[in-house]
C-alpha positions as CSV (number, residue, x, y, z in Angstrom):
1,M,10.0,2.4,-6.3
2,A,10.0,6.0,-5.4
3,G,8.4,8.7,-7.6
4,K,9.7,9.1,-11.1
5,N,12.5,11.5,-10.1
6,N,12.9,10.0,-6.6
7,I,11.6,13.2,-5.0
8,N,8.4,13.9,-3.0
9,N,6.0,16.4,-4.6
10,S,4.4,17.0,-1.2
11,T,5.2,16.4,2.5
12,I,3.2,16.6,5.6
13,G,6.0,17.2,8.1
14,E,6.7,15.8,11.6
15,G,4.5,17.7,14.1
16,S,2.0,18.8,11.4
17,V,-1.7,17.7,11.5
18,F,-3.8,17.5,8.3
19,E,-7.4,16.6,8.0
20,G,-9.3,16.4,4.7
21,K,-9.0,15.1,1.2
22,F,-5.6,14.9,-0.5
23,Y,-5.6,14.0,-4.2
24,I,-2.1,14.4,-5.7
25,S,-0.5,13.8,-9.0
26,G,2.9,12.8,-7.8
27,S,4.4,11.4,-4.6
28,L,3.6,12.2,-1.0
29,R,5.5,11.7,2.3
30,I,3.8,11.8,5.6
31,D,5.8,12.3,8.8
32,G,3.0,14.1,10.7
33,K,-0.6,13.1,11.4
34,F,-3.2,12.8,8.6
35,E,-6.9,11.9,8.8
36,G,-9.1,11.9,5.7
37,E,-8.7,10.5,2.2
38,I,-5.6,10.0,0.1
39,K,-5.2,9.2,-3.6
40,T,-2.0,9.5,-5.6
41,D,-0.8,8.2,-8.9
42,E,2.8,7.7,-7.6
43,E,4.3,6.7,-4.2
44,L,3.0,7.3,-0.7
45,F,5.6,7.1,2.0
46,V,4.5,7.1,5.7
47,G,7.6,7.8,7.7
48,E,8.4,6.4,11.2
49,T,6.7,9.4,12.9
50,G,3.7,9.3,10.5
51,K,0.3,8.5,11.8
52,V,-2.4,8.0,9.1
53,K,-6.1,7.2,9.5
54,T,-7.5,6.8,6.0
55,N,-7.9,4.4,3.1
56,I,-4.9,4.7,0.8
57,E,-4.9,4.3,-3.0
58,A,-1.5,4.7,-4.7
59,N,0.8,3.2,-7.3
60,A,3.3,2.2,-4.6
61,V,3.1,2.5,-0.8
62,V,5.9,2.3,1.9
63,I,4.9,2.2,5.5
64,A,7.4,2.9,8.3
65,G,4.8,4.5,10.6
66,T,1.2,3.8,11.7
67,V,-1.8,3.4,9.3
68,I,-5.4,2.7,10.3
69,G,-7.3,2.0,7.1
70,N,-7.1,-0.1,3.9
71,I,-4.2,0.1,1.6
72,K,-4.4,-0.6,-2.1
73,A,-1.4,-0.3,-4.5
74,S,-1.3,-1.0,-8.2
75,E,2.4,-1.8,-8.1
76,E,3.8,-2.7,-4.6
77,I,3.5,-2.2,-0.9
78,K,6.5,-2.3,1.5
79,L,6.0,-2.6,5.2
80,L,9.2,-1.6,7.0
81,E,10.3,-3.0,10.4
82,T,8.6,0.0,12.3
83,G,5.4,-0.3,10.3
84,R,2.0,-0.7,12.0
85,V,-1.1,-1.4,10.0
86,L,-4.8,-2.0,10.9
87,G,-6.7,-2.7,7.7
88,D,-6.8,-4.7,4.5
89,I,-3.8,-4.7,2.2
90,T,-4.0,-5.4,-1.6
91,A,-1.2,-5.3,-4.1
92,P,0.5,-7.4,-6.8
93,T,3.7,-7.5,-4.6
94,I,4.0,-7.1,-0.8
95,T,7.2,-7.0,1.2
96,I,7.0,-7.4,4.9
97,H,10.1,-6.8,7.0
98,N,10.7,-8.4,10.5
99,G,9.1,-6.3,13.3
100,V,6.0,-5.3,11.4
101,V,2.7,-5.4,13.3
102,A,-0.4,-5.8,11.1
103,Q,-4.0,-7.0,11.4
104,G,-6.3,-7.3,8.4
105,L,-6.8,-9.3,5.2
106,I,-3.8,-9.4,2.9
107,T,-4.4,-10.0,-0.8
108,I,-1.4,-10.5,-3.1
109,T,-2.6,-10.4,-6.7
110,G,0.6,-11.4,-8.4
111,G,-0.2,-8.9,-11.2
112,Y,-3.3,-10.9,-12.3
113,N,-6.4,-8.9,-13.1
114,K,-8.6,-11.9,-12.2
115,D,-10.2,-12.4,-8.8
116,S,-7.5,-14.0,-6.6
117,K,-9.9,-16.6,-5.0
118,K,-11.1,-17.8,-8.4
119,L,-7.5,-17.9,-9.7
120,I,-6.4,-20.1,-6.9
121,E,-9.4,-22.4,-7.1
122,E,-8.9,-22.8,-10.9
123,S,-5.2,-23.6,-10.3
124,F,-6.2,-26.3,-7.7
125,N,-8.9,-27.8,-9.9
126,S,-6.9,-27.7,-13.2
127,E,-5.2,-30.9,-14.5
128,N,-1.5,-30.8,-15.3
129,K,-1.4,-27.0,-15.7
130,K,1.9,-25.6,-14.6
131,S,0.8,-21.9,-14.6
132,T,-2.3,-19.8,-15.0
133,T,-2.3,-17.3,-17.8
134,K,-2.5,-13.6,-16.8
135,T,-5.5,-11.7,-18.2
């Protein structure tokens, strides 16, 4: 799930503080403190010492530190045992390890491009359909 070459393009190191907008083509690791806006087309990793206050948009997100803000991933979100999240989480796949503390709305899309609520209601109301087609 890491970036294409399993390396980080950028790192905000432990003890560092960054405020502002961070748009990156590649992966990002945060072990310091970040407040602002983050968008990446690859992976965002918040390490155990990372403290992030922002809405996150990325292909994949791994949280081992603290995040205040909404997280949206186009591929996957992993919340590791030391992860702390206050905000809504949306992704096709979400892994939550024992020990995670989180508060917010969790939406697992299963890879469907359709509104999750409508998809579930259609599944409930359909007769003898074993699965719903992805659109």
